C-alpha positions in Angstrom: 24.2 8.6 -6.0 25.2 4.9 -6.1 28.9 5.7 -5.7 28.1 8.1 -2.9 26.1 5.5 -1.1 28.8 2.8 -1.4 31.4 5.2 -0.2 29.2 6.0 2.8 28.9 2.3 3.4 32.7 1.7 3.3 33.6 4.6 5.4 31.0 3.4 7.9 32.8 0.1 8.3 30.1 -2.5 8.0 26.7 -2.4 9.4 24.8 -2.4 12.6 23.4 -5.0 14.9 20.6 -7.3 14.7 17.8 -8.6 16.3 15.9 -11.0 18.4 15.9 -14.6 19.4 13.6 -17.1 17.7 10.7 -16.5 19.9 9.0 -19.6 21.3 8.1 -20.2 24.9 8.9 -23.9 24.3 12.5 -23.1 23.3 15.3 -23.6 25.7 16.7 -20.0 25.9 20.4 -19.3 25.7 20.5 -17.3 29.0 17.0 -16.3 30.2 13.7 -17.9 29.6 10.8 -15.9 28.1 7.3 -16.2 29.3 4.9 -18.0 27.0 3.5 -16.3 23.9 6.1 -13.6 23.3 9.3 -13.0 21.5 12.5 -12.5 23.5 13.7 -9.0 23.8 16.2 -7.4 21.5 19.8 -7.2 22.8 22.1 -4.3 23.3 25.9 -4.2 23.2 26.5 -1.6 26.0 29.4 0.4 27.3 29.8 0.1 31.1 26.8 1.6 32.7 27.2 4.8 34.8 25.1 3.2 37.6 23.9 -0.3 38.3 21.2 -1.5 35.9 17.8 -2.2 37.3 15.6 -5.0 36.1 13.2 -3.9 33.4 9.5 -4.2 34.4 6.3 -3.8 32.6 5.4 -0.2 33.7 6.8 2.5 31.5 8.0 4.7 34.4 10.3 2.1 35.7 11.3 1.1 32.2 12.4 4.7 31.5 14.7 4.6 34.5 16.2 1.4 33.1 17.0 3.3 29.9 19.3 5.6 31.8 20.8 2.6 33.6 21.8 1.1 30.3 19.4 -1.8 30.1 17.0 -0.5 27.4 17.6 -1.7 23.8 17.2 0.8 21.1 15.9 0.5 17.5 18.2 1.8 14.9 18.8 2.6 11.2 19.8 -1.0 10.9 18.0 -3.4 13.2 17.3 -3.8 16.9 20.3 -5.0 18.8 20.3 -8.3 20.8 21.7 -9.4 24.1 21.3 -12.5 26.2 21.6 -10.4 29.3 18.5 -8.3 28.7 15.4 -9.4 30.6 12.1 -8.2 29.5 8.9 -9.3 31.1 6.5 -10.8 28.6 2.9 -9.6 28.2 -0.1 -11.2 26.6 -0.1 -8.8 23.6 3.7 -8.6 23.2 3.7 -5.0 24.1 7.1 -5.0 25.8 9.0 -6.0 22.7 11.0 -3.1 21.2 9.9 -2.6 17.5 11.4 -1.2 14.4 8.1 -0.1 13.0 6.8 2.1 15.9 9.8 4.4 16.5 13.5 4.8 16.2 13.6 5.8 19.9 13.8 2.2 21.1 10.3 2.2 22.4 8.0 -0.7 23.0 4.3 -0.6 21.8 3.2 0.4 25.3 5.6 3.4 25.2 4.6 4.5 21.7 1.8 7.1 21.2 0.3 5.0 18.4 -1.4 1.7 17.8 1.5 -0.8 17.4 1.0 -4.5 17.2 3.5 -7.4 17.2 2.9 -10.9 16.1 5.8 -13.0 17.3 7.3 -16.2 16.1 5.5 -18.2 18.9 2.1 -16.9 17.7 3.0 -17.6 14.1 3.9 -21.2 15.0 0.9 -21.8 17.2 -1.7 -20.3 14.9 -0.2 -21.9 11.8 0.5 -18.7 9.9 2.4 -20.3 7.0 2.8 -17.3 4.7 3.3 -13.6 5.0 -0.3 -13.2 3.9 -1.6 -15.5 6.6 0.2 -13.7 9.4 -1.8 -10.5 9.0 -5.1 -12.1 9.4 -4.9 -12.3 13.2 -3.9 -8.7 13.5 -6.5 -6.1 14.6 -8.5 -4.7 11.6 -6.2 -6.0 8.8 -7.4 -7.8 5.7 -5.5 -9.1 2.7 -6.0 -10.6 -0.7 -4.8 -14.2 -0.3 -4.8 -15.4 -3.9 -1.3 -15.8 -5.4 -1.5 -12.6 -7.6 -0.5 -9.1 -6.7 -0.6 -8.8 -3.0 -2.8 -6.2 -1.4 -3.5 -5.3 2.3 -6.2 -3.1 3.8 -6.4 -1.4 7.2 -8.1 1.7 8.7 -10.1 2.2 5.5 -7.0 2.3 3.1 -5.7 -0.4 0.9 -3.0 -1.4 -1.7 -0.1 1.0 -2.0 -1.5 3.1 0.8 -0.1 0.4 3.1 3.7 0.3 3.3 5.3 -3.1 3.6 8.9 -3.0 4.8 11.5 -5.7 5.3 13.7 -5.4 8.3 12.6 -1.7 8.3 13.5 -1.1 4.6 10.9 0.2 2.2 11.5 -1.1 -1.3 8.6 0.4 -3.2 4.8 0.3 -3.8 3.3 -2.8 -2.2 1.4 -4.1 -5.2 4.5 -3.8 -7.3 7.2 -5.2 -5.0 5.8 -7.3 -2.2 6.5 -11.1 -2.4 4.4 -13.7 -0.7 6.8 -15.8 1.3 6.9 -18.5 4.0 7.1 -17.4 7.6 9.7 -19.9 8.9 12.6 -17.4 8.4 10.7 -14.6 10.3 11.2 -13.7 13.9 8.1 -11.4 14.0 5.7 -9.1 12.1 5.1 -5.6 13.3 2.1 -3.4 12.5 2.0 0.4 12.9 -1.5 1.7 12.3 -2.4 5.0 10.6 -0.3 7.6 8.7 3.3 6.7 9.4 5.5 8.4 6.7 7.7 9.5 9.6 8.9 5.9 9.8 8.7 4.4 6.3 8.3 7.3 3.9 5.9 7.7 1.0 2.8 5.5 1.0 2.2 4.8 4.7 -1.2 6.4 4.9 -3.2 3.5 6.3 -0.2 2.1 8.1 2.8 -0.1 7.7 3.7 -3.8 8.1 7.3 -4.7 8.9 8.6 -8.2 8.4 11.6 -9.0 10.5 13.9 -12.0 9.8 15.5 -14.2 12.5 18.9 -13.0 13.5 21.8 -14.2 15.7 21.7 -14.5 19.4 24.6 -14.5 21.9 24.3 -17.9 23.5 24.6 -21.7 23.0 23.6 -23.0 19.5 19.9 -23.7 19.1 18.5 -25.4 16.0 15.0 -26.1 14.8 13.4 -28.0 11.9 10.0 -28.9 10.7 8.1 -30.6 7.9 4.4 -30.7 7.2 1.7 -31.9 4.7 -1.9 -31.0 3.9 -4.9 -32.7 2.3 -4.3 -31.1 -1.1 -0.8 -32.7 -1.4 1.2 -29.7 -0.3 4.4 -29.9 1.7 6.4 -27.4 3.7 9.8 -27.9 5.4 12.5 -25.8 7.0 15.7 -25.8 9.0 17.3 -23.0 11.1 20.2 -22.7 13.5 22.0 -19.9 15.4 24.2 -19.0 18.4 27.8 -18.7 19.3 30.7 -19.9 17.1 34.2 -21.0 18.1 35.4 -17.5 17.3 35.0 -15.3 20.3 32.4 -12.5 19.7 31.1 -14.1 16.5 27.4 -15.2 16.4 25.5 -16.6 13.5 22.0 -17.4 12.2 21.1 -19.5 9.2 17.6 -20.4 8.0 16.2 -22.2 4.9 12.6 -23.0 4.1 11.0 -24.7 1.1 7.4 -25.2 0.2 5.3 -26.6 -2.7 1.6 -25.7 -2.1 -1.3 -26.9 -4.2 -4.1 -24.4 -4.4 -7.9 -25.0 -4.0 -8.4 -23.8 -7.6 -7.6 -26.3 -10.4 -4.0 -26.4 -11.7 -2.6 -23.8 -9.2 0.5 -24.3 -7.2 3.1 -22.1 -5.5 6.8 -23.0 -4.9 8.7 -20.9 -2.4 12.4 -21.1 -1.4 13.8 -18.7 1.2 17.4 -18.7 2.4 18.6 -16.2 4.9 21.8 -15.8 7.0 23.5 -13.3 9.2 26.7 -12.9 11.2 27.2 -10.6 14.2 30.7 -9.8 15.4 31.6 -8.0 18.6 34.9 -6.3 18.1 34.7 -4.9 21.6 32.0 -4.3 24.3 31.1 -1.1 22.6 31.4 -1.9 18.9 29.7 -4.5 16.8 29.3 -5.2 13.1 27.0 -7.4 11.2 26.4 -8.7 7.6 23.3 -10.4 6.3 22.3 -12.0 3.0 19.0 -13.4 1.7 17.7 -15.1 -1.4 14.0 -15.8 -2.3 12.7 -17.8 -5.3 9.0 -17.7 -5.9 7.3 -19.7 -8.7 3.6 -20.0 -9.2 0.8 -21.1 -11.5 -1.8 -18.7 -10.5 -5.5 -18.1 -10.1 -6.7 -14.7 -11.4 -10.3 -14.7 -10.2 -13.8 -16.2 -10.8 -16.2 -14.3 -13.1 -19.5 -12.8 -11.9 -22.4 -14.4 -13.7 -26.1 -13.2 -14.0 -28.4 -15.2 -11.7 -30.7 -15.5 -14.7 -28.1 -17.5 -16.5 -26.9 -19.7 -13.7 -30.4 -20.6 -12.6 -30.2 -23.6 -10.1 -26.4 -23.3 -10.1 -26.5 -19.9 -8.5 -24.8 -19.8 -5.1 -25.9 -17.8 -2.1 -23.8 -16.2 0.6 -20.8 -15.1 -1.6 -22.0 -12.0 -3.4 -25.2 -9.9 -3.6 -26.3 -7.0 -5.8 -26.3 -5.9 -9.4 -23.5 -5.4 -11.9 -22.9 -3.4 -15.0 -20.0 -5.0 -16.9 -16.8 -3.0 -16.9 -15.7 -5.0 -19.8 -18.5 -4.1 -22.3 -21.0 -2.0 -20.4 -23.8 -4.6 -20.5 -26.2 -4.7 -17.6 -25.8 -8.1 -16.0 -28.5 -7.5 -13.4 -28.3 -9.5 -10.2 -25.2 -11.6 -10.3 -23.8 -14.6 -8.5 -20.9 -17.1 -8.5 -21.9 -20.2 -10.5 -21.5 -23.3 -8.3 -19.9 -25.1 -11.3 -17.0 -22.7 -11.2 -15.9 -22.8 -7.6 -12.6 -24.4 -8.5 -12.3 -23.5 -12.2 -9.1 -21.9 -13.4 -9.7 -19.5 -16.3 -6.0 -18.8 -16.7 -4.0 -19.9 -19.8 -2.1 -23.1 -19.6 1.3 -21.4 -19.9 0.6 -18.9 -17.1 3.2 -18.2 -14.5 4.3 -15.7 -11.9 8.0 -15.9 -11.0 10.0 -13.7 -8.6 13.6 -13.8 -7.5 14.9 -11.5 -4.8 18.4 -11.0 -3.3 19.3 -8.9 -0.3 22.7 -7.8 1.0 22.9 -5.8 4.3 25.8 -4.8 6.4 26.5 -2.3 9.1 27.7 -1.4 12.6 26.6 -0.1 16.0 29.1 1.9 18.1 28.4 3.1 21.6 30.6 6.2 21.6 29.8 6.7 25.3 27.1 5.7 27.8 24.8 8.3 26.3 25.6 8.4 22.5 25.2 5.5 20.1 25.9 5.6 16.3 24.4 3.1 13.9 24.6 2.7 10.2 23.3 0.1 7.7 23.9 -0.1 3.9 21.8 -2.4 1.8 21.4 -3.6 -1.8 18.2 -5.2 -3.1 17.6 -6.8 -6.4 14.4 -8.3 -7.8 13.3 -9.9 -11.0 9.5 -10.3 -11.4 7.5 -11.8 -14.2 3.7 -12.0 -14.7 2.4 -13.9 -17.8 -1.3 -14.5 -17.4 -4.8 -14.2 -18.6 -6.0 -11.5 -16.1 -9.5 -10.5 -17.3 -12.4 -13.0 -17.1 -15.7 -11.3 -17.7 -19.1 -12.7 -18.6 -20.4 -11.7 -22.0 -24.2 -11.5 -22.3 -24.0 -11.6 -26.1 -22.8 -15.2 -26.3 -23.0 -16.3 -22.6 -19.3 -17.0 -22.6 -16.3 -15.7 -20.7 -14.3 -13.0 -22.4 -10.6 -13.3 -21.5 -7.7 -10.9 -22.0 -4.0 -11.4 -21.4 -1.5 -9.3 -19.5 2.3 -9.5 -19.3 4.8 -7.4 -17.4 8.3 -7.9 -16.2 10.2 -6.0 -13.5 13.9 -5.5 -13.0 14.6 -3.6 -9.9 17.8 -2.6 -8.2 17.9 -0.4 -5.0 20.9 0.6 -3.0 20.7 2.7 0.1 22.1 3.7 3.5 20.4 4.4 6.8 22.4 6.1 9.6 21.3 7.5 12.9 22.7 8.7 16.2 21.0 8.4 19.5 21.7 10.8 22.4 20.4 10.3 25.9 20.6 13.4 28.1 18.8 15.3 30.8 17.0 18.5 29.9 16.4 20.7 33.0 16.6 17.5 35.1 14.1 15.6 32.8 15.0 12.5 30.9 15.4 13.1 27.1 16.3 10.9 24.2 17.0 12.4 20.8 17.5 10.4 17.5 18.9 12.1 14.4 18.9 10.1 11.2 19.7 10.3 7.5 18.5 7.9 4.8 19.4 7.8 1.1 18.6 5.4 -1.7 18.8 5.1 -5.4 16.2 3.0 -7.2 16.3 1.8 -10.8 13.2 0.2 -12.2 12.8 -1.3 -15.7 9.4 -2.6 -16.8 9.1 -4.4 -20.2 5.3 -4.7 -20.5 2.7 -6.0 -23.0 2.0 -3.7 -26.0 -0.8 -6.1 -27.2 -3.4 -7.9 -25.2 -4.5 -11.1 -26.8 -8.1 -12.0 -26.1 -10.7 -14.8 -26.7 -13.9 -16.4 -25.4 -14.2 -19.7 -23.5 -17.1 -21.6 -22.0 -18.1 -20.8 -18.4 -18.0 -24.5 -17.5 -15.0 -26.7 -18.5 -13.2 -23.9 -20.5 -10.6 -24.8 -23.0 -7.9 -22.7 -21.5 -5.4 -22.5 -24.4 -2.2 -20.5 -24.4 -1.1 -16.9 -24.1 -0.6 -16.3 -27.8 1.4 -13.6 -29.5 3.3 -11.2 -27.2 4.8 -7.9 -28.2 6.3 -5.7 -25.6 7.1 -2.0 -24.9 9.4 -0.5 -22.3 9.0 1.8 -19.3 11.7 2.9 -16.8 11.7 4.8 -13.6 14.5 6.1 -11.5 14.0 7.5 -8.0 16.6 9.3 -5.9 15.6 9.9 -2.3 17.2 11.5 0.7 15.4 11.8 4.1 16.4 13.5 7.3 14.7 12.3 10.5 14.3 13.7 14.0 12.6 12.0 16.9 12.5 13.0 20.5 11.0 11.8 23.8 11.0 14.2 26.8 9.8 12.8 30.1 8.2 15.7 31.8 7.5 13.5 34.8 8.3 9.8 35.5 4.9 8.9 34.1 4.2 11.6 31.4 6.2 11.8 28.1 6.0 14.0 25.1 7.1 12.2 21.9 7.4 13.7 18.5 9.3 13.6 15.2 9.8 15.2 11.8 10.9 13.8 8.4 12.1 15.9 5.5 12.2 13.8 2.4 13.1 15.4 -0.9 13.1 12.9 -3.8 13.0 12.9 -7.6 11.4 10.7 -10.2 12.6 10.3 -13.8 10.4 8.3 -16.1 10.6 7.1 -19.7 8.2 5.1 -21.9 8.8 3.8 -25.4 6.6 1.9 -27.9 7.4 -1.5 -29.5 9.7 0.3 -32.0 11.7 2.0 -29.2 10.3 5.5 -29.9 9.5 7.7 -27.0 5.8 8.1 -26.3 4.2 11.6 -26.1 5.1 13.4 -22.9 8.1 11.2 -22.2 10.7 11.3 -20.8 10.0 13.6 -18.0 11.1 14.3 -14.4 9.4 15.5 -11.2 10.6 16.6 -7.8 9.0 16.7 -4.4 10.1 17.6 -0.9 7.4 16.5 1.6 7.6 17.2 5.3 5.7 14.7 7.6 5.7 13.9 11.3 3.8 13.2 14.4 3.4 14.7 17.9 1.9 12.9 20.9 2.1 11.9 24.5 1.9 8.9 26.8 0.7 9.1 30.4 0.8 6.3 32.8 -2.0 7.4 35.0 -1.8 4.2 37.2 0.8 1.5 37.1 0.1 -0.5 33.9 -2.6 1.9 32.7 -1.3 4.2 29.9 -3.3 6.9 28.0 -2.0 8.3 24.7 -2.9 10.6 21.9 -1.1 11.7 18.7 -1.4 13.8 15.6 0.4 12.4 12.5 0.8 13.2 8.8 1.7 11.2 5.7 2.2 11.7 2.0 2.5 9.5 -1.1 2.3 9.6 -4.8 -1.3 10.3 -5.7 -1.5 7.2 -7.9 0.4 5.0 -5.5 2.4 3.7 -8.4 5.3 4.9 -10.6 3.6 3.9 -13.8 -0.2 4.4 -13.6 -0.6 8.1 -14.3 -0.3 9.5 -17.8 2.1 12.4 -18.3 -0.9 14.7 -18.9 -2.4 13.9 -15.5 -1.3 15.8 -12.5 1.4 13.7 -10.8 1.5 15.1 -7.3 1.5 14.0 -3.7 -1.4 13.2 -1.5 -1.4 14.5 2.0 -3.1 12.8 5.0 -3.6 13.7 8.6 -4.7 11.6 11.5 -5.9 12.2 15.1 -5.7 9.2 17.3 -6.2 8.5 21.0 -6.3 5.4 23.1 -5.6 3.4 26.2 -3.2 0.5 26.9 -3.6 -1.5 30.1 -1.5 -4.3 31.5 -3.1 -5.8 34.6 -3.6 -8.9 36.8 0.1 -9.3 37.5 0.8 -9.2 33.7 -1.5 -12.0 32.8 -4.1 -9.8 31.1 -3.7 -6.9 28.7 -6.0 -4.8 26.5 -5.7 -1.9 24.2 -8.2 0.6 22.7 -7.7 3.2 20.0 -10.0 5.7 18.2 -8.9 7.5 15.0 -9.9 10.1 12.5 -8.0 10.2 9.1 -8.4 12.4 6.0 -6.5 11.8 2.8 -6.6 14.5 0.1 -5.9 14.4 -3.7 -6.9 10.8 -4.0 -6.9 8.8 -7.2 -9.0 5.6 -7.4 -8.3 2.5 -9.4 -10.8 1.7 -12.2 -11.3 -1.1 -14.7 -8.9 -1.2 -17.6 -5.8 0.0 -15.6 -7.2 3.5 -15.4 -7.5 6.0 -12.5 -10.2 8.5 -11.4 -9.7 11.6 -9.4 -11.6 10.8 -6.2 -11.1 13.9 -4.1 -10.9 12.9 -0.5 -11.1 9.8 1.6 -12.2 10.0 5.2 -12.1 7.3 7.8 -13.1 7.1 11.4 -13.0 4.0 13.6 -12.2 2.2 16.8 -10.0 -0.8 17.5 -9.9 -3.1 20.6 -7.6 -6.0 21.4 -7.3 -8.1 24.5 -5.6 -11.3 25.7 -5.6 -13.0 29.1 -4.3 -16.1 30.8 -6.8 -16.8 33.6 -5.1 -20.1 34.3 -1.6 -21.2 33.4 -3.1 -23.7 31.0 -5.7 -21.4 29.4 -5.1 -18.6 26.8 -7.9 -16.4 25.5 -7.5 -13.6 22.9 -9.6 -11.5 20.6 -9.8 -8.2 18.7 -12.4 -6.1 17.0 -12.1 -3.2 14.6 -14.9 -0.9 13.2 -14.2 1.6 10.5 -16.4 4.0 8.7 -14.7 4.9 5.4 -16.2 7.0 2.6 -15.2 9.3 -0.3 -15.8 13.0 -0.3 -15.6 15.5 -3.3 -15.7 12.5 -5.7 -17.5 14.1 -8.6 -17.3 13.3 -12.3 -19.2 13.9 -15.5 -22.6 12.2 -15.0 -22.5 11.5 -11.3 -20.8 11.4 -7.9 -19.4 8.7 -5.7 -19.2 11.0 -2.7 -20.3 9.2 0.4 -19.5 5.8 -1.1 -17.2 3.3 0.5 -13.9 2.2 -1.2 -13.6 -1.4 -2.4 -12.5 -4.2 -0.1 -13.1 -2.2 3.1 -15.2 -4.0 5.6 -16.9 -2.0 8.4 -16.3 -4.8 10.9 -13.5 -7.3 11.5 -13.5 -9.6 14.5 -10.8 -12.2 15.5 -10.8 -14.4 18.5 -9.5 -17.7 19.8 -8.7 -19.8 22.8 -6.5 -22.8 23.7 -6.1 -25.1 26.6 -3.1 -27.2 27.6 -3.9 -30.6 29.2 -1.2 -31.8 31.6 -2.6 -35.1 32.9 0.0 -37.1 34.8 1.3 -40.0 32.8 0.4 -38.4 29.5 2.3 -36.2 27.1 1.3 -32.5 27.2 -1.5 -31.8 24.7 -2.9 -28.4 23.7 -6.0 -27.8 21.7 -7.5 -24.6 20.4 -9.7 -22.8 18.0 -9.7 -19.4 16.3 -12.5 -17.6 14.6 -12.4 -14.8 12.1 -15.3 -12.6 10.9 -15.1 -10.1 8.1 -18.0 -7.8 7.3 -19.5 -6.9 3.9 -17.3 -5.2 1.3 -18.0 -3.6 -2.0 -16.2 -4.5 -5.3 -16.1 -1.0 -6.9 -16.6 2.6 -6.0 -20.2 2.4 -7.3 -21.1 0.2 -4.3 -23.7 -1.8 -6.2 -22.2 -5.2 -5.6 -21.4 -6.6 -2.2 -19.0 -9.4 -1.2 -20.9 -10.7 1.7 -19.7 -11.0 5.2 -18.2 -14.4 6.2 -17.1 -16.2 9.3 -14.5 -18.9 9.3 -13.0 -21.1 12.0 -9.7 -23.0 12.4 -9.1 -25.8 14.9 -5.8 -27.3 16.0 -4.3 -29.7 18.5 -0.6 -30.4 19.2 1.3 -32.8 21.4 4.7 -31.9 22.8 7.2 -34.7 23.2 10.0 -33.7 25.6 13.5 -35.0 25.5 13.8 -38.4 26.9 15.9 -41.6 26.7 13.7 -42.6 23.7 14.3 -39.2 22.0 17.8 -38.2 23.2 18.5 -35.7 20.3 15.7 -33.3 20.4 14.9 -30.9 23.3 11.3 -30.8 22.1 9.3 -32.5 19.4 5.8 -31.1 18.5 3.2 -32.8 16.3 0.4 -30.6 15.2 -2.9 -31.4 13.6 -4.9 -28.5 12.1 -8.2 -28.0 10.2 -8.6 -24.8 8.3 -12.0 -23.4 7.4 -13.6 -26.0 9.6 -17.1 -25.4 8.3 -16.0 -25.3 4.6 -17.4 -21.8 4.2 -17.7 -20.5 0.6 -16.8 -16.8 0.6 -15.3 -13.9 -1.4 -12.0 -12.7 0.0 -11.0 -9.8 -2.3 -11.8 -7.9 -5.5 -9.2 -6.2 -7.7 -10.6 -2.8 -8.7 -8.7 -3.0 -12.0 -10.6 -6.2 -12.8 -14.1 -5.7 -11.3 -15.9 -8.3 -13.4 -14.4 -11.1 -11.3 -13.6 -11.8 -7.6 -11.2 -13.9 -5.6 -12.7 -16.8 -3.6 -11.4 -17.9 -0.2 -9.7 -21.2 0.4 -11.9 -24.2 1.2 -11.5 -26.7 4.1 -8.0 -28.2 4.4 -6.5 -30.7 6.8 -2.8 -30.4 7.9 -0.2 -32.3 9.9 3.2 -30.9 10.9 6.1 -32.1 13.0 8.7 -29.7 14.4 11.9 -30.2 16.4 14.0 -28.1 18.7 17.5 -29.3 19.3 
């Protein structure tokens, strides 16, 4: 398989196009200036158009005519293309930016029959979203565990490996196993596709998918940027990026490097991140372009693995309120702890061992081409290789023991070596079908994944005091070995037929046969019972929907979509005797997208109904229960408006009703219960105002507020992580280029306060370790200076 993929790569020349400009309304653009608060549009290397191109506008009917005129960029198996000649009108919710996540048809969120959301680089910068975890918090209905342990996201009632995370459109494996928390400086945007989306990203995309897109070259004069910042905990962040034309005609570049050293709010925790990315685009002709991209990430952390739940009767006057509520039966030893709390003496205590660490190194290599064979046919191909080395070496269990009123601790170690090589190729054909506009995309994907997992065979344990624990060291470690190999091929078809200038049918199918080979040996190298073994699947998933622009700027849509994933959501969790099969999920969704007030206001609404069958649920002790079905229904609403040029207001709200069905087991049933970490209500909102007093430098001040409703810690629903509301405030001053500052086009100095009220709250609970929870970060002050030149 590996040789086949490399031969496909070589015969395809070298990869496809890339991307988008660094999106910031303050930037001086290379050719056209975007409106504030949006990314610049992707660019297309076009063959000469058959008829004059019309300027693209916000309404989808006119936009569709622009496609036929040769002005619409398309997404591809590689990346969206980029062009300085493309003009796309900005909207308050970024709904006119072509996305990789929503469709291969080159559609914007407004043209896609699904809930698609884009957080651009300008928003990332303004809201101070430093990490890839931070950036999801402003999105509609999305939550995340923000402690530096295994990353987990939740949306539309699903969590963990039921949310696919892709990188430049490439899926590298189950989220909890493979996703790396990184800084956002190297990113151009983050895209969200809500609901089942296996059509786009394969197995696992039941609740939705999140796509992180790195900055890529633009065709224009060189632009550079840099920043450095500090916070009140002694952390620092810095970065430098540059891109544009080179002295070689047709060759454009992009290079970014960022570095951070962040001290946590928990004792003796810190995270060091290094991210280097670069890309070259080369136009061999007006119709043919190649690109190559490389990246390196180095993540090193001393981590926090949670704060133990303690009986109120034990904590007494040190019991906190407003963090958790309810009763707890210990999953560690079965003792009834009664009503529990978080002890106020442990709000910053680290129970991890002194030699704890989490280290991850990743490398990417991508290359490809885009070839406009004619005005109506475009071929794209991308080949990639991804390597990762991950190491967890921690005390992960911290559970209160009623027998001695101490904290029982248990160690866990695992190491990953992962190599993935793959190719994505597609062809796009624009035609007319009985006089109606039609776009068809046919694609093929293939990858080979090798995964080696040396893991702990023994789990050292001990007891420490609740207050001022003597943390000690990991102790004796013996390991065993597991491996997994996945070979996957997928064939994709997507089509959009415009029955009228305002009504389009949009659908797609994905046929994705793949195989899994697993082995597991003990500490002596002998195979465990039931190993090795192999399994094969061939799921078919897809979606069908429509968009209807009933009035200019007012679009109605509906869709039916399906998804599948491994029932355990992991390559290693199920035992050979358990039924290793695929889940299946279906979703009905309908909604409205409205751009109005001459493009200064925009709102979206969606309602959905999702059912996932053959569900396994995570339990304490790294075990799984068969949980039958998971059903979710909900609504989402997002809006943004600029009533004045100086004033921006935005907000979103999501409500979801999630519960198990047919979840029966010996001695009881959890049918009707809500899965862990799923809030019924999430609300985000914010506003900023730019002061432009004559004689003063421009100053902008703003505030954002986030509310997350109650969540349960386990399937039993006896313990609640209570709802919380936090607020961040910021102000920045822009210093334009002048005789005093002749080098920089723009200098911005930003002051920010996070968690303004110093709220104490629970942010996440790991179902595998339900005797502890993760606390949210306390108040922090920041200052940052950034430059454009």
